[in-house]
One Martini backbone bead per residue (centre of mass of N, CA, C, O) as a GRO file, in nm:
protein
  144
    1MET     BB    1  -6.121   0.954 -10.265
    2GLU     BB    2  -5.963   0.801 -10.019
    3LEU     BB    3  -5.672   0.755  -9.856
    4GLU     BB    4  -5.710   0.454  -9.792
    5SER     BB    5  -5.762   0.368 -10.088
    6ILE     BB    6  -5.492   0.464 -10.201
    7ILE     BB    7  -5.310   0.286 -10.026
    8LYS     BB    8  -5.425   0.015 -10.123
    9LEU     BB    9  -5.355   0.059 -10.421
   10ILE     BB   10  -5.052   0.088 -10.392
   11LYS     BB   11  -5.006  -0.190 -10.261
   12ALA     BB   12  -5.122  -0.361 -10.492
   13VAL     BB   13  -4.924  -0.265 -10.710
   14SER     BB   14  -4.656  -0.335 -10.560
   15GLU     BB   15  -4.737  -0.658 -10.536
   16SER     BB   16  -4.744  -0.660 -10.832
   17SER     BB   17  -4.673  -0.679 -11.194
   18VAL     BB   18  -4.752  -0.402 -11.224
   19THR     BB   19  -4.622  -0.089 -11.389
   20ASN     BB   20  -4.910   0.047 -11.479
   21PHE     BB   21  -5.142   0.299 -11.336
   22GLU     BB   22  -5.475   0.436 -11.398
   23PHE     BB   23  -5.684   0.695 -11.236
   24GLU     BB   24  -6.020   0.836 -11.301
   25GLU     BB   25  -6.213   1.092 -11.107
   26GLU     BB   26  -6.319   1.356 -11.209
   27ASN     BB   27  -6.072   1.553 -11.027
   28ILE     BB   28  -5.908   1.272 -11.028
   29LYS     BB   29  -5.559   1.174 -11.070
   30LEU     BB   30  -5.395   0.850 -11.091
   31VAL     BB   31  -5.040   0.764 -11.112
   32LEU     BB   32  -4.877   0.444 -11.148
   33GLU     BB   33  -4.526   0.354 -11.133
   34LYS     BB   34  -4.318   0.053 -11.206
   35ASN     BB   35  -3.939   0.038 -11.200
   36ILE     BB   36  -3.694  -0.037 -11.007
   37ALA     BB   37  -3.423  -0.048 -11.170
   38THR     BB   38  -3.461   0.222 -11.320
   39GLN     BB   39  -3.502   0.407 -11.076
   40MET     BB   40  -3.227   0.364 -10.948
   41ILE     BB   41  -3.067   0.486 -11.183
   42SER     BB   42  -3.220   0.762 -11.211
   43ALA     BB   43  -3.161   0.850 -10.900
   44ALA     BB   44  -2.886   0.876 -10.960
   45PRO     BB   45  -2.622   1.032 -10.988
   46ALA     BB   46  -2.446   1.124 -11.259
   47SER     BB   47  -2.178   0.986 -11.174
   48ILE     BB   48  -2.303   0.702 -11.142
   49GLN     BB   49  -2.423   0.672 -11.423
   50GLN     BB   50  -2.149   0.689 -11.565
   51GLN     BB   51  -2.023   0.441 -11.430
   52ILE     BB   52  -2.230   0.242 -11.535
   53ALA     BB   53  -2.178   0.297 -11.841
   54GLU     BB   54  -1.856   0.224 -11.817
   55GLN     BB   55  -1.901  -0.036 -11.750
   56SER     BB   56  -1.924  -0.327 -11.791
   57VAL     BB   57  -2.175  -0.539 -11.943
   58CYS     BB   58  -2.198  -0.770 -11.751
   59SER     BB   59  -1.974  -0.977 -11.773
   60GLN     BB   60  -1.909  -1.331 -11.834
   61SER     BB   61  -1.736  -1.605 -11.801
   62ILE     BB   62  -1.748  -1.921 -11.939
   63ASN     BB   63  -1.465  -1.924 -12.054
   64GLU     BB   64  -1.170  -1.828 -12.178
   65ASP     BB   65  -1.321  -1.725 -12.483
   66LYS     BB   66  -1.605  -1.648 -12.338
   67LYS     BB   67  -1.884  -1.415 -12.341
   68ILE     BB   68  -2.134  -1.244 -12.156
   69VAL     BB   69  -2.374  -1.011 -12.239
   70LYS     BB   70  -2.540  -0.797 -12.022
   71SER     BB   71  -2.781  -0.636 -11.876
   72ILE     BB   72  -2.795  -0.309 -11.703
   73LEU     BB   73  -3.117  -0.311 -11.751
   74VAL     BB   74  -3.445  -0.226 -11.773
   75GLY     BB   75  -3.605  -0.303 -12.097
   76VAL     BB   76  -3.576  -0.230 -12.441
   77PHE     BB   77  -3.455  -0.403 -12.708
   78TYR     BB   78  -3.220  -0.288 -12.964
   79SER     BB   79  -3.041  -0.358 -13.273
   80ALA     BB   80  -3.113  -0.057 -13.358
   81SER     BB   81  -3.157   0.288 -13.397
   82ARG     BB   82  -3.358   0.197 -13.631
   83PRO     BB   83  -3.588   0.013 -13.796
   84GLU     BB   84  -3.453   0.070 -14.099
   85GLU     BB   85  -3.194  -0.032 -13.986
   86ALA     BB   86  -2.925  -0.192 -13.931
   87PRO     BB   87  -2.775  -0.382 -13.732
   88PHE     BB   88  -2.505  -0.362 -13.538
   89VAL     BB   89  -2.519  -0.689 -13.520
   90LYS     BB   90  -2.406  -1.015 -13.617
   91ILE     BB   91  -2.354  -1.318 -13.672
   92GLY     BB   92  -1.990  -1.315 -13.708
   93ASP     BB   93  -1.908  -1.058 -13.607
   94THR     BB   94  -1.671  -0.820 -13.551
   95VAL     BB   95  -1.558  -0.691 -13.236
   96LYS     BB   96  -1.501  -0.410 -13.029
   97ARG     BB   97  -1.406  -0.240 -12.783
   98GLY     BB   98  -1.687  -0.011 -12.741
   99GLN     BB   99  -1.890  -0.124 -12.920
  100ILE     BB  100  -2.196  -0.102 -13.049
  101ILE     BB  101  -2.467  -0.369 -12.999
  102GLY     BB  102  -2.695  -0.191 -12.852
  103ILE     BB  103  -3.026  -0.109 -12.712
  104ILE     BB  104  -3.179   0.042 -12.416
  105GLU     BB  105  -3.502   0.118 -12.318
  106ALA     BB  106  -3.556   0.363 -12.047
  107MET     BB  107  -3.762   0.598 -11.985
  108LYS     BB  108  -3.699   0.728 -12.282
  109LEU     BB  109  -3.407   0.607 -12.273
  110MET     BB  110  -3.104   0.561 -12.447
  111ASN     BB  111  -2.894   0.271 -12.403
  112GLU     BB  112  -2.585   0.182 -12.464
  113ILE     BB  113  -2.431  -0.117 -12.579
  114GLU     BB  114  -2.115  -0.235 -12.495
  115CYS     BB  115  -1.839  -0.386 -12.572
  116ASP     BB  116  -1.577  -0.547 -12.352
  117CYS     BB  117  -1.454  -0.690 -12.618
  118ASP     BB  118  -1.278  -0.874 -12.832
  119GLY     BB  119  -1.462  -1.029 -13.116
  120ILE     BB  120  -1.720  -1.277 -13.178
  121VAL     BB  121  -2.038  -1.325 -13.271
  122GLU     BB  122  -2.221  -1.613 -13.173
  123GLU     BB  123  -2.477  -1.486 -13.005
  124ILE     BB  124  -2.823  -1.390 -13.001
  125LEU     BB  125  -3.051  -1.385 -12.713
  126VAL     BB  126  -3.226  -1.155 -12.853
  127ASN     BB  127  -3.485  -0.958 -12.965
  128ASP     BB  128  -3.626  -0.723 -13.124
  129GLY     BB  129  -3.827  -0.572 -12.864
  130ASP     BB  130  -3.741  -0.693 -12.612
  131MET     BB  131  -3.780  -0.758 -12.288
  132VAL     BB  132  -3.547  -0.674 -12.030
  133GLU     BB  133  -3.339  -0.767 -11.774
  134TYR     BB  134  -3.143  -0.760 -11.524
  135GLY     BB  135  -2.875  -0.969 -11.632
  136GLN     BB  136  -2.951  -1.046 -11.908
  137PRO     BB  137  -2.869  -1.220 -12.168
  138LEU     BB  138  -2.760  -1.109 -12.506
  139PHE     BB  139  -2.453  -1.210 -12.559
  140ARG     BB  140  -2.210  -1.409 -12.741
  141ILE     BB  141  -1.853  -1.391 -12.702
  142LYS     BB  142  -1.559  -1.448 -12.887
  143GLU     BB  143  -1.250  -1.426 -12.802
  144VAL     BB  144  -0.934  -1.275 -12.965
   0.00000   0.00000   0.00000
């Protein structure tokens, strides 16, 4: 495989919605992975990653007493720490600020999603195992 062909292949993968591509030919193996939001977080220094983790979970007020908890990164949402365990929260549960309400897996790393207010879970907007995008609404919390 020539360099020009490799460059064309990289450009094609970059411009497409493909996030993972592998090519193997004789003694050449080419692996291309693309996940822009996750890469930006992973490439950040540890101090910035810590600040991101400590920030509110991208909440936004809907009105005076309701908040939307949004995804802080791209990945797979899990409602429990293990498939056989009960979910962290259910509709109607009372939650406290800092309580873990979900997990997002990105690049084999589990990122805990914490509630940034005291309240009651009104709605869970994603299902266990769903792929979520940065800023995607995950929960609606009624503040108390």
